[in-house]
N, C-alpha and C positions, 0 to 999 in steps of 0.2 A: 133403542133410542127413546121410544115413547115411555118405556118403563123408567128410564133414567130421568126423563122430564117430570114424570109423576112423583118420583121420589124427591126430586129437588123442590117441586111445588109443595109437597107435604112438609118438608123441612122448613121452607119459607113460612108456611102458615103457622108452624109450631113456634118459630122464632118471633113472629109478630103477634102471637096470642097475648091477650090482656086479661088473665084470669082473676085479677083482683079488682075490687071496687075502690078506686082511689079515694073518692070523696069520703067514704065511710071510715077510712083509716086515719084521717087527720084529727088531731086533738082540737076540739072545737074552741078551746080557750086560746089557741094560737091564731085563729082566723078572725080577721077584721070583718068579714062578710062571708056569706055562703059561697062555696066554690061554684063557678059557672063555666060555661063553654063558649068560646068565640072562635072565629077563623083567624089563623095566624100564618106567619111565614117562618119555616124552620131554617136551620143553618145551611142546608143545601139549596135553599131558594124555593123549595116546594111549599105549596099551600096545604094546610092541614087543620083539622079541628084540634084546639088545644084547651086544656083546663087553665082557667085563670084562678090563681090561688093567692089571695092577699093575706099576708101574715104579719104578725108582730115578731120582731127579730129576737126577742128574749124568751127563754124557755119558761113555761109555767109549771112544768112537772119536776123540776129539780133546782136546787140552788147552784149558783155559779161560784167558781173559786173553791179553795184558795189557789193562788198562783205563786206569789213570792212570800216566803216567810219573813216576818218583820225582824226576827232575831234568830240566833242559833238554837233557841229553845223551842222554836215553832216548826211546823211542817208546812211546806208549800205544796205545789202541784207535782206533776210528773214530767220527766224529760228523758228522751232517748239519747244516751251519750254518743258522741260522734267518734270516740276513740275505741271503746270496748263494745259498743252497740247494745249495752244493757239499758233497761228501762228503770230509772231511779226515781224515788221520791226525793224531792228537793228539800233536804234537811241539812243539819250540821254535818253529817257524815259525807254527803255528796259535795257540799260546798268546800269541805276541807280537801277532798280529792282534787277539785279544780284549783284550789290554792297551791297544792303540791305541784301542779303543772305550771306554776308561774302566774296564775290569775290572782286577782285581789278582790274577793267577793264579800268580805265583811271586815268591820273594824275590830280593834282590840277588845272593845266592850261587847262584841257579839252582834252588833247592829249589821244587818244584811244590806248590801248595796242594791237598790231597786229603783225603778223609775217612780218618781214621787208625784208626778202630775201629767196632765195631757201635753204640756209643752215639752217635757223630756221625752215622752212617748213619741211625739211627732218628730223629734230629732232623730230617733231611731229609724223611723220611716224614711226620712230624707237620706241618711247616710247609707242605708241598705239599698234603696232604690236608685240612688245616684252613683253607687259604686265607690264610695270614699275609701281611702286607705285607713289603716288602723291609726296612723299618726294624725290624720285629719280628725278622726272621731275622738281621739284622746284629747285633742285641743278644743274642738268646737261641738262635739257630739256626746255620745254616751258609750262608755266601755265598762267592762268588769261589773256588769249589773244583771239582775234578774228583771226581765221585761214584763210589765203588767200594766193594765189600765182597766178600770171598771167600764164595761161597755154601755152604750146608750141604746135606747129602744128606737128602732127604725121601722117604718112601714115598707114592706117589700112585696112586689108582685112577681110571682114566678109563673111562667107559662110552660106547661109540659104537654107533649103530644098525648092526646087521648088514646090513640091507637098507635103505639110505637111500632116503627117498621125497621127491620134489619137491613143494613147496607150490605153490599157484596163483601166488603172486608171491614174488620173492626178498625177503629181509629185510636191509636195509642195516645195516652194522655199528652205527651209532649208535642204531638202533632195536631191536637184538637184546638179549634179556635172558638172561644166563647168569651163573653163579657166577664171582666174581673168580678163584677158584682154577682154574677150567676153562681159562681162556685161550681161544684160537680153535680149538684142536685140538692135535695132537701129532705130533712128528717120529718117524720110524721108529727113531730111537735113544733114544726115551723122553723127550725134552725137549719141554716144551710150547711151542707158538706163542702169542705174545701180540699184542694190538693194537698199532698204531703208538704210539711214545712220545709222551706229552703234552709235547712239547719246549718249548712256550711257558710251560708251568707250571714247567718246570725252569729255563729261562733267566731267568725273572722274578727269580730270586735270584742271577743271574750265576753259575750253576752249569751244568755239562754232565755228562751221564751216558753215556760212550762205550760202544759195543759192541765186543766183541773180534773178532778176524779171522774168526770163524765166525758173527757176528751176534747174540751173546748177552751178557747181563750179569745181575747179581743184582737181583731185585725186592725190594719192601718186605716180602715174606714170607720174605726171605732165601733164596729159591729161584733157581736158574739157569733162564733162559728165553730164547727167541729172539724178537727183533723183526724180524730178517731171516733168511731161510733160508740155511743153510750152502751149499746148492747155488748160490745167487746169489753169495755171497761168494767161492766157489771157481770161479765162471764155468763151472759144469757145463752141458754142452750135450746131455746124454743124454736129457732129457725123462722120466726115470724118476719113479716115485712116491716122494716124499720124506716123506710123512706123510698125515694124515687130518684133515679139518676136524671140528668138533664135531657136524656133521650127518651124519657118516659118509662123505661123498664124498671121494674121493682128492685129494690135493694133489700136483701134479707140479712138476718143476723149471721153470726160466724159459724153456725152449725146447720144441719138439716133438722127437720121437725123431730126426729128421733134422738137428737143430740150427737149424731155422728158427724165426722168431718166431711165437708163437701168433696166430691170426687170429680175428676176430669174437668176442672175449671180451665177456661181458655186463658189467653194471655192478658185479658183485662178483668179477670176475676169473675167471669160469668159462665153460666151453663144453662141447659134446658133438659128437664127430666120429669118423669112421672106426671105429665100433664100440667105442670106448673107454668109452662111458658118460660121464655128466656128471663133470667134474673141474675143479679149479682149477689155476691156474699162479701160482707165486710170481714176484716181480719186484723190480727195484731201484728201482722207482717206487712212490709211494703207491698202494694200501694195503699193499704189500710182501708180505703173506701172502695174505689174502682180504679182500674188501671187504664181506662179509656172508655170509649163508647161504642155500642153496637149499632146505633142508628143516628139519624140526623137529630140535631138538638133544638130544644126550646131555649128560653133565655129568662133573665130576671132583670127587673128595673126597680129603682127606688120610687116609693110612692105608690099610689093606687092608679095603675095604668090600664089603658084599654087597647093599646096597640102592641102586638107581638111581632117583632121583626128580628129574628135571631141571626140575620146576616150582618147586623151591626154589632161588632164585638169590642168596640172601644168604650172606655169610661162607663157611663151608666147603661149602655146597651139600648138606649131608647129614652123617650121622655115619660117620666111619671107625672100624670096630669093633676094629681091632688096632693101628693105628699111633699112637693117642693124639694129643694136640695137637702138630702139627708133623710127625707121622710118625716113623718110626725115625730116630734120630740127629738129628732136627730140632729138638727142644726147642720152646719156645714162640716162635712168630713173631708179627709184627704182624698185625692182623686181616685185612688184605687182601693179595693176592698181586700184587705187581709194579707197575712203572711202566708 
């Protein structure tokens, strides 16, 4: 019995190990100020030391877009088709496939139908979040279009546990409770990771919302975020840490350090081996980033905030005390962040 307890204790220590230096891995260009430590409340109500990471929401290490091609002569972003499950470049060939299904994605002169401004983009948000019928959207919303919008820069504070701790059982993504602003975690370049796109809710209106070549696009809060990790889109085989999940555990690229495929991943895309401590691996397959969480969560809020309370999961997840609504340069966004 004592041996069993010792083994369990060893496994617990391995799972809670933090073998990476989080502050050193972040792109300094993304940081509004140096990363600090404060006391916060995690999603399970426990108190813990958390990193306070204040970032600008736009990437400094790559260009954003394209998403929608302007004409059939152009190439847009990438979209995983809901019928054949293939990953397509959004171009003339793919848009013609959609038209063959009865969609209407371009005019006779080759002009592609796309959201032309913020007003149209916000109509898409309303119809999706309110559960409109296709007929309602055809009359008062947006249908048969490629959805895009240039994102705005926002100041965001994300709080991550300094010493992530494993819970007795993992929490699948669909059961996890976290602020819509938080996403799943954050890339080392300051851009948040978001859950898989609700593609069927999007295509119900004969719309698509492509990702750019780095795996990101603009969400309903007008922020830029990733649904696929750039390391996946770039076919990176270094196995390096590319970000951190909301529970504080590292997120690594799609391979191990030797370029091999990760083995014995659990149900939420994580494992623990070779003294690395528990970590996740991103993938080109669902759930793309992480499938849930190993431990209690931190949170994220708009603006430069000093209070971490991850038990608050609605709206902004807490008050940002310097950035105001939408953060610096952000203005007022729609209430929830992202598709």
